[in-house]
A tleap script that builds the chain and sets N, CA, C and O, in Angstrom:
source leaprc.protein.ff14SB
mol = sequence {
  NMET SER THR GLY TYR VAL VAL GLY TRP GLY
  THR LEU ALA LEU ILE ASN ALA GLY LEU ALA
  GLN ALA LYS GLY HIE SER GLY LEU VAL TRP
  PHE VAL ILE SER LEU LEU LEU GLY PRO LEU
  ALA THR LEU LEU LEU VAL ALA LEU VAL ARG
  ARG LYS CVAL
}
set mol.1.N position { 0.310 1.582 17.992 }
set mol.1.CA position { -0.523 1.389 16.852 }
set mol.1.C position { -1.966 1.873 17.233 }
set mol.1.O position { -2.451 1.574 18.324 }
set mol.2.N position { -2.605 2.592 16.353 }
set mol.2.CA position { -3.929 3.070 16.630 }
set mol.2.C position { -4.972 1.912 16.367 }
set mol.2.O position { -4.752 0.960 15.618 }
set mol.3.N position { -6.066 2.105 17.040 }
set mol.3.CA position { -7.159 1.100 16.926 }
set mol.3.C position { -7.682 1.030 15.564 }
set mol.3.O position { -7.984 -0.068 15.097 }
set mol.4.N position { -7.818 2.125 14.871 }
set mol.4.CA position { -8.335 2.138 13.481 }
set mol.4.C position { -7.442 1.370 12.540 }
set mol.4.O position { -7.932 0.675 11.650 }
set mol.5.N position { -6.182 1.477 12.712 }
set mol.5.CA position { -5.254 0.730 11.877 }
set mol.5.C position { -5.436 -0.735 12.051 }
set mol.5.O position { -5.466 -1.483 11.074 }
set mol.6.N position { -5.561 -1.166 13.291 }
set mol.6.CA position { -5.715 -2.640 13.572 }
set mol.6.C position { -7.045 -3.115 13.005 }
set mol.6.O position { -7.101 -4.191 12.410 }
set mol.7.N position { -8.110 -2.352 13.169 }
set mol.7.CA position { -9.416 -2.735 12.670 }
set mol.7.C position { -9.391 -2.837 11.155 }
set mol.7.O position { -9.919 -3.791 10.583 }
set mol.8.N position { -8.777 -1.852 10.503 }
set mol.8.CA position { -8.695 -1.877 9.029 }
set mol.8.C position { -7.886 -3.079 8.520 }
set mol.8.O position { -8.269 -3.729 7.548 }
set mol.9.N position { -6.750 -3.364 9.200 }
set mol.9.CA position { -5.920 -4.463 8.819 }
set mol.9.C position { -6.678 -5.799 8.952 }
set mol.9.O position { -6.581 -6.663 8.080 }
set mol.10.N position { -7.409 -5.950 10.018 }
set mol.10.CA position { -8.248 -7.158 10.304 }
set mol.10.C position { -9.349 -7.230 9.343 }
set mol.10.O position { -9.623 -8.334 8.872 }
set mol.11.N position { -10.009 -6.208 8.995 }
set mol.11.CA position { -11.091 -6.230 8.011 }
set mol.11.C position { -10.582 -6.609 6.653 }
set mol.11.O position { -11.240 -7.369 5.942 }
set mol.12.N position { -9.434 -6.107 6.266 }
set mol.12.CA position { -8.815 -6.474 4.998 }
set mol.12.C position { -8.495 -7.997 4.958 }
set mol.12.O position { -8.647 -8.645 3.922 }
set mol.13.N position { -8.055 -8.540 6.102 }
set mol.13.CA position { -7.757 -9.953 6.157 }
set mol.13.C position { -9.052 -10.798 6.009 }
set mol.13.O position { -9.025 -11.854 5.377 }
set mol.14.N position { -10.164 -10.341 6.583 }
set mol.14.CA position { -11.433 -11.035 6.429 }
set mol.14.C position { -11.916 -10.964 4.984 }
set mol.14.O position { -12.409 -11.959 4.453 }
set mol.15.N position { -11.783 -9.808 4.342 }
set mol.15.CA position { -12.163 -9.636 2.985 }
set mol.15.C position { -11.351 -10.577 2.052 }
set mol.15.O position { -11.907 -11.197 1.145 }
set mol.16.N position { -10.029 -10.662 2.300 }
set mol.16.CA position { -9.212 -11.561 1.542 }
set mol.16.C position { -9.570 -12.986 1.734 }
set mol.16.O position { -9.534 -13.754 0.773 }
set mol.17.N position { -9.922 -13.397 2.949 }
set mol.17.CA position { -10.326 -14.759 3.232 }
set mol.17.C position { -11.600 -15.098 2.408 }
set mol.17.O position { -11.687 -16.173 1.815 }
set mol.18.N position { -12.558 -14.193 2.379 }
set mol.18.CA position { -13.773 -14.419 1.617 }
set mol.18.C position { -13.466 -14.454 0.120 }
set mol.18.O position { -14.048 -15.274 -0.591 }
set mol.19.N position { -12.588 -13.610 -0.380 }
set mol.19.CA position { -12.208 -13.675 -1.804 }
set mol.19.C position { -11.514 -14.931 -2.156 }
set mol.19.O position { -11.782 -15.486 -3.222 }
set mol.20.N position { -10.616 -15.433 -1.316 }
set mol.20.CA position { -9.934 -16.690 -1.505 }
set mol.20.C position { -10.902 -17.843 -1.568 }
set mol.20.O position { -10.786 -18.710 -2.434 }
set mol.21.N position { -11.882 -17.864 -0.635 }
set mol.21.CA position { -12.918 -18.948 -0.679 }
set mol.21.C position { -13.720 -18.900 -1.987 }
set mol.21.O position { -14.052 -19.934 -2.567 }
set mol.22.N position { -14.014 -17.698 -2.427 }
set mol.22.CA position { -14.717 -17.558 -3.682 }
set mol.22.C position { -13.996 -18.090 -4.875 }
set mol.22.O position { -14.601 -18.557 -5.840 }
set mol.23.N position { -12.670 -18.012 -4.797 }
set mol.23.CA position { -11.743 -18.535 -5.813 }
set mol.23.C position { -11.412 -20.010 -5.603 }
set mol.23.O position { -10.654 -20.596 -6.375 }
set mol.24.N position { -11.978 -20.605 -4.562 }
set mol.24.CA position { -11.771 -22.077 -4.344 }
set mol.24.C position { -10.518 -22.371 -3.515 }
set mol.24.O position { -10.028 -23.498 -3.577 }
set mol.25.N position { -9.973 -21.428 -2.746 }
set mol.25.CA position { -8.808 -21.629 -1.958 }
set mol.25.C position { -9.190 -21.592 -0.456 }
set mol.25.O position { -10.323 -21.254 -0.115 }
set mol.26.N position { -8.285 -21.925 0.393 }
set mol.26.CA position { -8.487 -21.943 1.840 }
set mol.26.C position { -8.561 -20.552 2.344 }
set mol.26.O position { -7.605 -19.784 2.234 }
set mol.27.N position { -9.722 -20.205 2.914 }
set mol.27.CA position { -9.902 -18.882 3.555 }
set mol.27.C position { -9.057 -18.676 4.733 }
set mol.27.O position { -8.565 -17.570 4.957 }
set mol.28.N position { -8.858 -19.722 5.524 }
set mol.28.CA position { -8.063 -19.611 6.754 }
set mol.28.C position { -6.599 -19.337 6.391 }
set mol.28.O position { -5.954 -18.489 7.008 }
set mol.29.N position { -6.087 -20.039 5.414 }
set mol.29.CA position { -4.721 -19.844 4.977 }
set mol.29.C position { -4.523 -18.390 4.517 }
set mol.29.O position { -3.580 -17.721 4.941 }
set mol.30.N position { -5.417 -17.916 3.651 }
set mol.30.CA position { -5.243 -16.592 3.160 }
set mol.30.C position { -5.572 -15.515 4.182 }
set mol.30.O position { -5.154 -14.369 4.016 }
set mol.31.N position { -6.321 -15.861 5.250 }
set mol.31.CA position { -6.532 -14.921 6.382 }
set mol.31.C position { -5.256 -14.720 7.111 }
set mol.31.O position { -4.911 -13.586 7.442 }
set mol.32.N position { -4.530 -15.780 7.380 }
set mol.32.CA position { -3.233 -15.663 8.049 }
set mol.32.C position { -2.226 -14.918 7.185 }
set mol.32.O position { -1.519 -14.032 7.665 }
set mol.33.N position { -2.166 -15.281 5.914 }
set mol.33.CA position { -1.279 -14.613 4.985 }
set mol.33.C position { -1.570 -13.109 4.987 }
set mol.33.O position { -0.660 -12.280 4.988 }
set mol.34.N position { -2.815 -12.798 4.986 }
set mol.34.CA position { -3.287 -11.362 4.947 }
set mol.34.C position { -2.911 -10.617 6.282 }
set mol.34.O position { -2.604 -9.426 6.256 }
set mol.35.N position { -2.941 -11.300 7.375 }
set mol.35.CA position { -2.548 -10.687 8.620 }
set mol.35.C position { -1.047 -10.330 8.574 }
set mol.35.O position { -0.633 -9.306 9.116 }
set mol.36.N position { -0.269 -11.156 7.944 }
set mol.36.CA position { 1.177 -10.906 7.805 }
set mol.36.C position { 1.510 -9.943 6.741 }
set mol.36.O position { 2.389 -9.107 6.947 }
set mol.37.N position { 0.882 -9.993 5.621 }
set mol.37.CA position { 1.273 -9.171 4.468 }
set mol.37.C position { 0.358 -8.023 4.170 }
set mol.37.O position { 0.750 -7.108 3.445 }
set mol.38.N position { -0.841 -8.027 4.695 }
set mol.38.CA position { -1.817 -6.953 4.482 }
set mol.38.C position { -2.175 -6.728 2.983 }
set mol.38.O position { -2.559 -7.650 2.263 }
set mol.39.N position { -2.027 -5.469 2.566 }
set mol.39.CA position { -2.453 -5.162 1.199 }
set mol.39.C position { -1.626 -5.865 0.104 }
set mol.39.O position { -2.097 -6.006 -1.025 }
set mol.40.N position { -0.412 -6.300 0.426 }
set mol.40.CA position { 0.329 -7.059 -0.527 }
set mol.40.C position { -0.387 -8.445 -0.776 }
set mol.40.O position { -0.389 -8.935 -1.906 }
set mol.41.N position { -0.952 -9.027 0.221 }
set mol.41.CA position { -1.680 -10.297 0.080 }
set mol.41.C position { -2.874 -10.097 -0.836 }
set mol.41.O position { -3.214 -10.997 -1.605 }
set mol.42.N position { -3.516 -8.942 -0.773 }
set mol.42.CA position { -4.653 -8.675 -1.615 }
set mol.42.C position { -4.174 -8.630 -3.080 }
set mol.42.O position { -4.789 -9.228 -3.963 }
set mol.43.N position { -3.108 -7.939 -3.307 }
set mol.43.CA position { -2.558 -7.884 -4.649 }
set mol.43.C position { -2.232 -9.273 -5.153 }
set mol.43.O position { -2.597 -9.607 -6.281 }
set mol.44.N position { -1.559 -10.100 -4.365 }
set mol.44.CA position { -1.211 -11.468 -4.731 }
set mol.44.C position { -2.463 -12.297 -5.047 }
set mol.44.O position { -2.496 -13.045 -6.024 }
set mol.45.N position { -3.459 -12.154 -4.226 }
set mol.45.CA position { -4.686 -12.926 -4.362 }
set mol.45.C position { -5.428 -12.561 -5.633 }
set mol.45.O position { -5.918 -13.426 -6.358 }
set mol.46.N position { -5.502 -11.236 -5.896 }
set mol.46.CA position { -6.283 -10.804 -7.083 }
set mol.46.C position { -5.496 -11.023 -8.346 }
set mol.46.O position { -6.050 -11.504 -9.335 }
set mol.47.N position { -4.218 -10.688 -8.350 }
set mol.47.CA position { -3.447 -10.680 -9.600 }
set mol.47.C position { -2.796 -12.047 -9.941 }
set mol.47.O position { -2.745 -12.430 -11.110 }
set mol.48.N position { -2.309 -12.766 -8.932 }
set mol.48.CA position { -1.571 -13.933 -9.249 }
set mol.48.C position { -2.199 -15.286 -9.048 }
set mol.48.O position { -1.848 -16.236 -9.749 }
set mol.49.N position { -3.123 -15.405 -8.106 }
set mol.49.CA position { -3.691 -16.684 -7.805 }
set mol.49.C position { -4.806 -16.958 -8.765 }
set mol.49.O position { -5.743 -16.165 -8.863 }
set mol.50.N position { -4.735 -18.059 -9.481 }
set mol.50.CA position { -5.748 -18.483 -10.412 }
set mol.50.C position { -6.820 -19.265 -9.688 }
set mol.50.O position { -6.587 -19.864 -8.638 }
set mol.51.N position { -7.980 -19.244 -10.269 }
set mol.51.CA position { -9.138 -19.982 -9.684 }
set mol.51.C position { -8.910 -21.476 -9.808 }
set mol.51.O position { -8.511 -21.938 -10.876 }
set mol.52.N position { -9.141 -22.227 -8.789 }
set mol.52.CA position { -9.037 -23.711 -8.865 }
set mol.52.C position { -10.163 -24.251 -9.697 }
set mol.52.O position { -11.275 -23.724 -9.644 }
set mol.53.N position { -9.910 -25.295 -10.472 }
set mol.53.CA position { -10.934 -25.875 -11.324 }
set mol.53.C position { -11.447 -27.136 -10.707 }
set mol.53.O position { -12.325 -27.788 -11.273 }
savepdb mol mol.pdb
quit
């Protein structure tokens, strides 16, 4: 695996964690989910997860 791929995947996980926190969810949980699912986790977070009230 190239270094750029790993850095990009990790950066996406950090972005997803921040987005999850902004929506009122656990950033750590979404960080781990993002490490496992990558761009699919981003899609789930943006399209399916509703903001906590």
